[in-house]
Backbone as CSV, one residue per row, in Angstrom:
resi,resn,N_x,N_y,N_z,CA_x,CA_y,CA_z,C_x,C_y,C_z
1,MET,-9.897,30.271,-39.338,-9.812,28.928,-40.040,-7.990,28.325,-39.163
2,GLU,-7.159,28.903,-38.572,-6.281,28.145,-38.558,-6.850,27.372,-37.038
3,ASP,-7.061,28.800,-36.099,-7.871,29.111,-34.984,-8.552,27.965,-34.672
4,GLU,-9.650,27.745,-35.385,-10.702,26.655,-35.461,-10.146,25.375,-35.684
5,THR,-8.974,24.881,-36.833,-8.539,24.303,-36.674,-7.473,23.470,-35.634
6,ALA,-7.057,24.313,-35.009,-6.352,23.793,-33.334,-7.016,23.770,-32.580
7,ASP,-8.652,24.239,-32.412,-9.458,23.948,-30.929,-9.788,22.627,-31.364
8,LYS,-10.135,22.140,-32.666,-11.089,20.960,-32.866,-9.698,20.029,-32.848
9,ALA,-8.569,20.144,-33.105,-7.711,19.093,-32.332,-7.314,19.159,-31.338
10,GLY,-7.362,20.280,-30.306,-7.206,20.191,-28.893,-8.700,19.518,-28.367
11,ASN,-9.571,19.728,-28.830,-10.697,19.029,-27.727,-10.854,17.387,-28.539
12,LYS,-9.706,16.811,-29.755,-9.919,15.995,-30.144,-8.947,15.337,-29.150
13,LEU,-7.828,15.805,-28.587,-6.839,15.357,-27.672,-7.603,15.243,-26.574
14,VAL,-8.109,16.018,-25.986,-8.720,15.751,-24.671,-9.982,15.019,-24.697
15,ASP,-10.611,14.614,-25.668,-11.958,13.980,-25.713,-10.786,12.294,-26.080
16,ASP,-10.484,11.908,-26.647,-9.448,10.379,-27.083,-8.760,10.220,-25.485
17,GLN,-8.401,11.239,-24.577,-7.452,10.789,-23.484,-8.807,10.283,-22.616
18,LEU,-9.420,11.340,-22.183,-10.729,10.932,-21.304,-11.987,9.849,-22.112
19,TYR,-11.840,9.530,-23.276,-12.667,8.032,-23.781,-11.654,7.000,-23.467
20,ALA,-10.365,7.053,-23.305,-10.029,5.906,-23.214,-10.625,4.709,-21.798
21,PHE,-10.761,6.258,-20.786,-10.657,5.961,-19.489,-12.247,4.791,-18.970
22,PHE,-13.225,6.008,-19.959,-14.292,5.279,-19.731,-14.666,3.671,-20.841
23,THR,-13.814,3.680,-22.126,-14.305,2.240,-22.183,-13.427,1.063,-21.763
24,ALA,-12.526,1.668,-21.699,-11.487,0.664,-20.470,-12.640,-0.115,-19.412
25,ARG,-13.430,0.856,-19.061,-13.939,0.716,-18.071,-15.178,-0.399,-18.194
26,LYS,-15.942,-0.028,-19.594,-16.881,-0.837,-20.051,-16.329,-2.233,-20.683
27,SER,-15.385,-1.964,-20.992,-14.918,-3.144,-21.340,-14.280,-4.337,-20.931
28,GLY,-13.423,-3.683,-19.507,-12.910,-4.620,-18.181,-11.449,-4.979,-18.902
29,THR,-10.848,-4.029,-20.081,-9.220,-3.849,-19.839,-8.837,-2.710,-19.527
30,ASP,-7.312,-2.568,-19.698,-6.755,-1.584,-19.129,-5.700,-1.130,-19.803
31,ALA,-5.243,0.236,-20.351,-4.293,0.311,-20.070,-3.298,0.173,-19.473
32,SER,-1.765,0.196,-19.655,-0.547,0.327,-18.422,-0.374,1.065,-17.500
33,LYS,0.218,1.311,-16.486,-0.168,2.091,-15.642,0.677,2.795,-15.892
34,GLY,1.804,3.129,-16.735,2.560,4.636,-17.492,1.583,5.165,-18.429
35,VAL,0.790,4.938,-19.431,0.212,4.998,-20.233,-0.705,6.163,-19.571
36,LYS,-1.668,5.451,-18.311,-1.979,5.799,-17.855,-2.564,7.046,-16.911
37,ARG,-0.839,7.284,-16.760,-0.507,8.186,-15.730,-0.052,9.594,-17.051
38,GLN,0.380,8.905,-17.951,0.435,10.229,-18.916,-1.000,10.602,-20.117
39,ARG,-1.418,10.094,-19.700,-2.871,10.908,-19.979,-3.348,11.475,-19.187
40,LEU,-3.227,11.132,-17.703,-3.720,11.795,-16.579,-2.694,13.284,-16.698
41,ARG,-1.516,13.100,-16.987,-0.948,14.366,-17.124,-1.181,15.740,-18.062
42,ILE,-0.998,14.590,-19.058,-1.915,15.390,-20.508,-3.227,16.167,-20.308
43,LEU,-3.906,15.709,-19.370,-5.578,16.364,-18.979,-5.066,17.150,-18.317
44,GLY,-4.011,17.394,-17.106,-3.733,18.407,-16.136,-3.531,19.271,-16.635
45,VAL,-2.225,19.143,-17.686,-1.452,20.517,-18.400,-2.742,21.257,-19.159
46,MET,-3.370,20.438,-20.109,-4.811,21.392,-20.737,-5.540,22.047,-20.034
47,CYS,-5.953,21.319,-18.518,-6.646,22.238,-17.759,-6.133,23.574,-17.132
48,GLU,-5.316,23.404,-16.784,-4.519,24.426,-16.573,-3.911,25.454,-17.418
49,LYS,-3.316,25.145,-19.260,-3.393,26.062,-19.499,-4.636,26.485,-20.699
50,HIS,-5.508,25.881,-20.676,-6.512,25.599,-21.801,-7.963,25.912,-21.250
51,HIS,-8.012,26.624,-19.981,-9.103,25.953,-19.227,-10.450,26.616,-19.799
52,GLU,-10.445,27.618,-20.299,-11.450,28.206,-20.849,-12.184,27.630,-22.152
53,LYS,-11.330,27.183,-22.889,-11.576,25.597,-24.198,-12.168,24.538,-23.083
54,MET,-11.568,24.155,-22.195,-11.993,22.921,-21.412,-13.113,22.930,-20.751
55,GLU,-13.917,24.003,-20.672,-14.650,24.740,-20.301,-15.442,24.331,-21.446
56,ALA,-15.773,24.566,-22.117,-16.630,24.410,-23.621,-16.488,23.383,-23.895
57,TRP,-15.612,22.369,-24.329,-15.434,21.527,-24.941,-16.268,20.591,-24.213
58,LYS,-16.685,19.570,-25.317,-17.610,18.475,-25.001,-17.120,16.982,-25.591
59,SER,-17.298,16.355,-24.479,-16.660,14.679,-24.629,-18.083,13.969,-25.509
60,LYS,-17.451,12.660,-25.599,-17.965,11.410,-26.027,-18.925,10.678,-25.320
61,THR,-18.539,11.069,-23.866,-19.165,10.533,-22.471,-20.327,11.141,-22.525
62,GLY,-20.660,12.313,-22.858,-21.833,13.279,-23.076,-22.042,14.499,-22.072
63,GLN,-20.772,14.119,-21.119,-20.171,15.486,-20.191,-19.447,16.296,-21.028
64,GLY,-19.267,17.009,-20.211,-18.524,18.522,-20.825,-17.292,17.926,-19.930
65,CYS,-15.765,18.515,-20.719,-14.936,17.586,-20.696,-14.316,17.801,-19.288
66,LEU,-14.258,18.881,-18.708,-14.033,19.018,-17.187,-15.161,18.228,-15.683
67,ASP,-16.108,18.030,-16.464,-16.921,17.105,-15.577,-16.605,15.668,-16.143
68,ALA,-16.147,15.608,-17.362,-15.749,13.686,-17.611,-14.248,13.590,-16.372
69,LEU,-13.374,14.496,-16.812,-12.255,14.004,-16.102,-12.568,14.007,-14.211
70,LEU,-13.758,15.668,-14.097,-13.551,15.023,-12.364,-14.179,13.809,-12.413
71,THR,-15.135,12.899,-13.118,-15.584,11.768,-13.034,-14.662,10.345,-13.267
72,VAL,-13.675,11.054,-13.959,-12.455,10.102,-13.981,-11.268,10.056,-12.460
73,LEU,-11.300,10.729,-12.653,-10.539,11.378,-11.136,-10.485,10.447,-10.156
74,GLU,-12.370,10.819,-9.791,-12.671,10.038,-8.472,-12.527,8.663,-9.095
75,SER,-13.130,7.800,-10.103,-13.031,6.861,-10.074,-11.369,5.918,-10.127
76,GLU,-10.760,7.191,-10.683,-9.218,6.177,-10.483,-8.768,5.863,-9.614
77,MET,-9.461,7.364,-8.428,-8.285,7.458,-7.146,-9.283,6.406,-5.974
78,GLU,-10.352,5.771,-6.283,-10.983,5.055,-5.277,-10.013,3.819,-6.135
79,LYS,-10.177,3.033,-7.018,-8.840,2.124,-7.302,-7.755,2.434,-6.735
80,CYS,-7.285,3.406,-6.643,-6.162,3.538,-6.303,-5.657,3.197,-4.570
81,ARG,-6.846,3.797,-4.193,-6.916,3.271,-2.322,-6.954,2.010,-1.907
82,LYS,-7.081,0.951,-3.292,-7.673,0.001,-2.777,-6.207,-1.228,-3.371
83,ASP,-5.732,-0.448,-4.086,-4.671,-1.536,-4.623,-3.624,-0.699,-4.619
84,SER,-2.402,-0.718,-3.824,-1.107,-0.293,-3.446,0.014,-0.556,-4.941
85,THR,-0.250,-1.465,-5.692,0.025,-1.398,-7.148,-0.157,-0.042,-7.956
86,LEU,-0.615,0.289,-7.570,-1.185,1.401,-8.178,-0.731,3.262,-8.330
87,ASN,0.376,2.755,-7.485,0.985,4.086,-7.139,1.608,4.993,-8.137
88,GLN,1.826,4.589,-9.517,2.026,5.454,-10.808,0.792,6.124,-11.146
89,VAL,-0.583,5.508,-11.028,-1.633,5.894,-11.638,-1.902,7.137,-10.686
90,HIS,-2.445,6.865,-9.077,-2.216,7.354,-8.368,-1.446,8.895,-8.198
91,ALA,-0.387,9.147,-8.514,0.435,10.142,-8.846,0.001,10.747,-10.036
92,GLY,-0.323,10.058,-11.123,-0.651,10.855,-12.154,-2.138,11.357,-12.112
93,CYS,-3.151,10.533,-11.030,-4.748,11.735,-10.588,-3.682,13.065,-10.044
94,PHE,-2.949,12.948,-8.869,-2.865,14.326,-8.461,-1.974,15.190,-9.395
95,GLU,-1.526,15.009,-10.456,-0.847,15.855,-11.016,-2.097,16.413,-11.964
96,ALA,-3.053,15.509,-12.464,-3.974,15.998,-13.100,-5.031,17.197,-12.049
97,LEU,-5.053,16.367,-11.038,-5.706,17.760,-10.308,-5.591,18.681,-9.674
98,ASP,-3.889,18.917,-9.842,-3.194,20.033,-10.002,-3.572,20.733,-11.065
99,GLY,-3.701,20.626,-12.042,-4.025,21.694,-13.510,-5.239,21.442,-13.501
100,PHE,-6.507,21.001,-13.078,-7.682,21.110,-12.627,-8.360,22.220,-11.626
101,LEU,-7.240,22.123,-10.898,-7.719,23.163,-9.575,-7.172,24.252,-9.706
102,GLN,-6.427,24.232,-10.811,-6.069,26.017,-11.162,-6.950,26.532,-11.059
103,HIS,-8.130,26.306,-12.535,-9.318,26.951,-12.431,-10.601,26.786,-11.866
104,SER,-10.687,25.054,-11.555,-12.278,24.625,-11.649,-11.901,24.597,-10.279
105,HIS,-11.907,24.670,-9.262,-11.974,24.401,-7.831,-13.347,24.108,-7.209
106,SER,-14.036,25.197,-8.145,-15.401,25.635,-7.191,-15.878,24.003,-7.729
107,LYS,-15.925,23.464,-8.964,-16.125,22.257,-9.613,-16.004,21.254,-8.670
108,ALA,-14.445,21.046,-8.278,-14.015,19.922,-7.427,-15.121,19.726,-5.706
109,ALA,-14.989,21.218,-5.503,-15.545,21.819,-4.317,-17.284,21.027,-4.273
110,ALA,-18.126,21.326,-5.384,-19.241,20.966,-5.368,-19.410,19.323,-5.099
111,LYS,-18.518,18.729,-5.745,-18.749,17.342,-5.234,-18.442,16.848,-3.966
112,LYS,-19.160,16.118,-3.492,-19.680,16.271,-1.837,-18.775,15.124,-1.373
113,GLY,-17.598,15.554,-0.665,-16.670,14.878,-0.140,-15.803,14.202,-1.019
114,PHE,-15.466,14.938,-2.127,-14.013,14.803,-3.241,-12.975,15.380,-2.479
115,LEU,-12.731,16.448,-1.794,-11.784,17.163,-1.880,-11.365,16.955,-0.442
116,ASN,-12.365,16.449,0.585,-12.216,15.773,1.909,-11.254,14.596,1.364
117,SER,-11.621,13.298,0.958,-11.152,12.450,0.629,-9.276,12.730,-0.626
118,VAL,-9.366,13.758,-0.870,-8.483,14.106,-1.606,-7.308,14.717,-0.348
119,TYR,-7.477,15.262,0.016,-6.726,15.258,1.571,-6.536,14.468,2.331
120,VAL,-7.342,13.311,2.557,-7.071,12.581,3.013,-6.195,11.277,2.396
121,ASP,-5.888,11.311,1.378,-4.948,10.524,0.476,-3.334,11.380,0.909
122,ILE,-3.902,12.688,0.545,-2.526,13.858,0.766,-1.940,13.337,2.210
123,ALA,-2.584,13.365,3.152,-2.399,13.007,4.401,-1.336,11.687,5.299
124,GLN,-2.167,10.509,4.579,-1.975,9.424,4.548,-0.660,9.149,3.786
125,ILE,-0.432,9.971,2.567,1.021,9.524,2.119,1.603,9.981,2.613
126,VAL,2.078,11.320,2.907,2.846,12.118,3.866,3.198,11.339,4.850
127,LEU,1.860,10.585,5.781,2.274,9.961,6.860,3.337,8.566,6.616
128,GLN,3.363,8.186,5.152,3.848,6.941,5.032,5.412,7.260,4.561
129,ALA,5.321,8.248,3.470,6.637,8.854,3.262,7.320,9.201,4.754
130,SER,7.109,9.928,5.406,8.012,10.164,6.728,8.405,8.690,7.523
131,ARG,7.534,7.627,6.928,8.185,6.866,7.800,8.925,5.678,7.074
132,ASP,9.367,6.097,5.898,10.109,5.453,4.616,9.376,4.560,4.319
133,GLU,7.903,4.111,4.509,7.541,3.169,3.213,7.480,3.149,1.827
134,PHE,7.804,4.168,1.248,7.813,4.208,-0.058,9.562,3.960,-0.822
135,SER,9.485,2.393,-1.821,10.807,2.760,-2.601,11.045,3.341,-3.848
136,ARG,10.016,4.019,-3.735,10.088,4.885,-4.751,9.549,6.419,-4.459
137,TYR,9.424,7.510,-5.402,8.962,8.635,-4.414,7.949,9.304,-5.224
138,GLN,7.830,8.658,-6.683,6.688,9.404,-7.534,5.145,10.021,-6.745
139,LEU,4.776,8.867,-6.063,3.800,9.472,-5.319,3.912,10.073,-3.961
140,PRO,4.422,10.437,-3.594,4.773,11.269,-1.902,5.082,12.478,-2.590
141,VAL,5.476,12.688,-3.733,6.300,14.113,-4.468,4.874,14.546,-4.922
142,ALA,4.804,13.999,-5.895,3.268,14.728,-6.797,2.233,14.460,-5.725
143,ALA,1.815,14.346,-4.397,1.003,14.399,-3.846,1.825,15.863,-2.879
144,LEU,3.077,15.891,-2.492,3.271,17.121,-1.947,3.494,18.520,-2.955
145,LYS,3.300,18.040,-4.036,3.746,18.874,-5.260,1.921,19.590,-5.291
146,LEU,0.758,18.477,-5.215,-0.550,19.172,-5.102,-0.299,19.835,-3.559
147,LEU,-0.436,19.586,-2.686,-0.633,20.144,-1.512,-0.431,21.530,-1.533
148,ALA,1.213,21.844,-2.002,2.005,22.948,-2.016,1.220,23.823,-2.835
149,ARG,0.635,23.608,-3.558,-0.025,24.818,-5.025,-1.548,24.738,-4.526
150,HIS,-2.129,23.624,-3.317,-3.575,24.026,-3.540,-4.082,24.226,-1.857
151,ALA,-3.521,24.012,-1.004,-3.448,23.554,0.131,-4.449,24.595,0.710
152,ARG,-4.641,26.129,0.339,-5.708,26.892,0.618,-7.106,26.441,0.349
153,HIS,-7.370,25.378,-1.293,-8.432,24.675,-1.609,-8.775,23.464,-0.672
154,LEU,-7.917,22.827,0.195,-8.184,22.018,0.908,-8.072,22.366,2.702
155,SER,-7.744,23.336,2.696,-8.002,24.340,4.077,-9.073,23.830,4.833
156,GLY,-9.882,23.777,4.627,-11.456,23.484,4.860,-11.500,21.452,5.565
157,GLU,-10.412,20.897,5.411,-10.164,19.421,5.093,-8.701,19.110,6.488
158,LEU,-8.111,20.560,6.396,-6.441,20.277,7.605,-6.723,19.615,8.725
159,HIS,-8.311,19.666,9.867,-8.564,19.357,11.016,-9.436,18.610,10.933
160,SER,-10.056,17.853,10.120,-11.053,17.379,9.352,-11.121,15.857,9.843
161,THR,-9.372,15.230,9.951,-9.001,13.803,9.419,-8.475,13.263,10.664
162,LYS,-8.522,11.842,10.702,-8.227,11.161,11.889,-6.774,11.347,12.225
163,GLN,-5.959,11.628,11.226,-4.289,12.237,11.151,-4.213,13.214,12.499
164,GLY,-4.557,14.284,11.989,-4.978,15.266,13.025,-3.950,16.111,12.123
165,ALA,-4.167,17.649,12.273,-3.024,19.130,11.906,-1.738,18.247,12.481
166,ALA,-1.728,17.971,13.580,-0.138,17.520,14.153,0.393,17.019,14.244
167,ALA,-0.340,15.573,13.655,0.777,14.238,13.170,1.002,14.841,11.383
168,VAL,0.305,15.052,10.996,0.745,15.547,9.735,2.304,16.577,9.194
169,CYS,1.552,17.921,10.482,3.003,18.700,10.454,4.114,17.812,10.567
170,GLY,3.720,17.012,11.694,5.468,16.503,11.734,5.873,15.938,10.942
171,ALA,4.943,14.976,10.258,5.086,14.081,8.609,5.903,15.129,7.822
172,LEU,5.361,16.139,7.583,6.236,17.062,6.523,7.176,17.578,7.282
173,LEU,7.516,18.059,8.423,8.985,17.605,8.957,9.814,17.004,8.694
174,GLN,9.271,15.835,8.809,10.353,14.608,8.579,10.539,14.025,7.156
175,CYS,9.705,14.088,6.202,10.117,14.395,4.501,10.917,15.363,4.373
176,CYS,11.188,16.473,5.279,11.801,17.856,5.072,13.003,17.561,5.084
177,LEU,13.771,16.387,6.333,14.978,15.996,6.723,15.407,14.639,5.492
178,LYS,14.846,14.191,4.636,14.994,12.857,3.831,16.039,13.017,2.898
179,THR,16.707,12.130,2.331,18.269,12.477,1.846,17.580,12.408,0.503
180,ASN,16.358,12.298,-0.126,15.682,12.272,-1.798,15.973,13.644,-1.864
181,ALA,16.137,14.243,-3.071,15.822,15.637,-3.116,14.795,16.338,-3.685
182,ASP,14.357,15.469,-4.559,13.176,16.030,-4.872,11.926,15.638,-3.963
183,LEU,12.202,14.408,-2.882,11.066,14.879,-1.661,11.553,15.435,-0.960
184,LYS,12.585,16.562,-0.542,12.716,17.221,0.393,12.232,18.497,-0.036
185,ARG,12.300,18.568,-1.438,11.763,20.450,-1.854,10.744,20.173,-2.282
186,ALA,10.237,19.095,-2.076,8.473,19.144,-2.271,7.857,19.074,-1.404
187,ALA,8.744,18.956,-0.482,7.996,18.630,1.126,8.354,20.004,1.982
188,ALA,9.340,20.889,1.633,9.450,21.999,1.987,8.381,22.957,1.805
189,ASP,8.151,23.030,0.653,6.846,23.884,-0.141,5.963,23.336,0.230
190,ALA,5.749,22.532,0.399,4.294,21.931,0.644,3.963,22.072,2.306
191,LEU,4.864,22.265,3.368,4.774,22.705,4.667,4.985,23.705,4.731
192,ASP,5.399,24.920,4.228,5.188,26.541,3.585,3.389,26.762,3.396
193,ALA,3.015,26.194,2.548,1.986,26.169,1.930,0.940,25.760,2.975
194,TRP,1.276,24.669,3.522,0.749,24.033,4.753,0.254,24.941,5.948
195,LEU,1.161,25.568,6.338,1.177,26.398,7.608,0.418,27.760,7.569
196,GLY,0.672,27.945,6.245,-0.295,29.346,5.642,-1.420,28.883,5.412
197,ALA,-1.814,27.779,5.051,-3.578,27.371,5.079,-4.006,27.119,6.472
198,LEU,-3.244,26.502,7.469,-3.748,26.396,8.694,-3.898,27.615,9.535
199,ARG,-3.311,28.704,9.226,-3.227,29.948,10.020,-4.270,30.288,9.878
200,HIS,-4.940,29.963,8.496,-6.607,30.891,8.148,-7.663,29.829,8.291
201,SER,-6.952,28.529,8.257,-8.157,27.677,8.890,-8.544,27.843,10.204
202,LEU,-7.821,27.653,11.031,-7.911,27.190,12.647,-7.385,28.393,12.843
203,HIS,-7.896,30.113,12.556,-7.800,30.811,13.512,-8.572,30.881,14.785
204,ASP,-9.358,30.337,14.769,-10.368,30.052,15.785,-10.297,29.271,16.633
205,ARG,-9.404,28.115,16.625,-9.485,26.936,17.128,-7.727,26.817,17.901
206,PRO,-7.588,27.447,18.869,-6.028,27.575,19.458,-5.111,26.564,19.672
207,GLU,-6.040,25.925,20.594,-5.898,24.282,20.885,-4.943,23.663,19.993
208,VAL,-5.602,24.053,18.952,-5.241,22.860,17.513,-3.640,23.596,17.340
209,LEU,-3.635,24.551,17.139,-2.114,25.564,17.009,-1.218,25.479,17.458
210,LYS,-1.503,25.409,19.125,-0.623,25.011,20.065,-0.203,24.158,19.645
211,LYS,-0.640,22.662,19.355,-0.387,21.875,19.456,0.695,21.544,17.855
212,VAL,0.146,21.885,17.055,1.490,22.221,16.092,2.676,22.958,16.497
213,ILE,2.521,24.223,16.911,3.429,24.912,17.437,4.598,24.030,18.010
214,GLY,4.211,23.942,19.020,4.478,22.295,20.031,5.679,21.649,19.151
215,LEU,5.213,21.076,17.892,6.575,20.719,17.068,7.518,21.077,16.979
216,PHE,7.963,22.463,16.912,8.389,23.380,16.777,9.686,23.656,17.913
217,ASN,9.103,23.407,18.844,9.679,23.711,20.218,11.109,22.291,20.737
């Protein structure tokens, strides 16, 4: 009985967070950036810690909770790409996606172009951070942490962007030299994971690996 009650409470917690995004879209009203980020972080934690239940739970949107979250992430990230004032929400999207990808990478990969767009976002943010274009570091740190934990999931996109593998590697190295401790630590972890993914992704493309290796000489 206690387990059933807890299960219902967990489903309601997740559904409430998801439904807030859908109702805001329909009504044209929206929560503050800080509230939206917290909702996204809660959803990410629930994905990571209670994946099997999230897989089974349904939302009032008519979708399963995991599918509804993926819809929310896609929509919110598209808004963030068009509005640089939404960096806090963008960071929340990365934090939620971190939890989502722990167990549901296949769902994200099945959505055409989604992981490619995520990697393009991360690459662009890393390049901006290397040029000191952020006054606050919540977004680049969230992006770097996502890359550090899921570089293998994104490995198919490593050499498919206009930024190029060598440019991203150089930007990661620059971020490792910044004075902000959180940024440096996240960049070091991301660089380690990124290089490992690159090695597997480009094992048959030595010309690209040569360019990346050249950055260390």
